[in-house]
Every structure is written in C-alpha cells, then in structure tokens.
C-alpha positions in Angstrom: -9.9 0.0 4.7 -6.5 0.0 5.3 -5.6 2.0 2.1 -6.8 4.4 4.3 -5.3 3.8 7.5 -2.3 3.9 5.7 -3.1 7.5 3.7 -3.9 9.1 7.5 -0.5 7.6 8.9 1.4 8.6 5.6 0.0 12.2 6.3 0.9 12.2 9.8 4.6 11.5 9.1 4.9 13.8 6.3 3.4 15.9 8.3 5.7 15.3 11.3 8.4 15.4 8.6 7.6 18.9 7.8 7.1 20.5 11.0 10.5 18.8 12.4 
C-alpha cells in the first residue's frame, strides 16, 4: 500500500516538474 502511495506521489511531483 505504501508503494502505491509513493508511486502516486512521484507521479504528482513529476507532473508538477514537467508543468513547471
């Protein structure tokens, strides 16, 4: 379950970096 949360968090952070 933690792995899934980390994966989602990473996707969000990556998305923010790309958008920025």
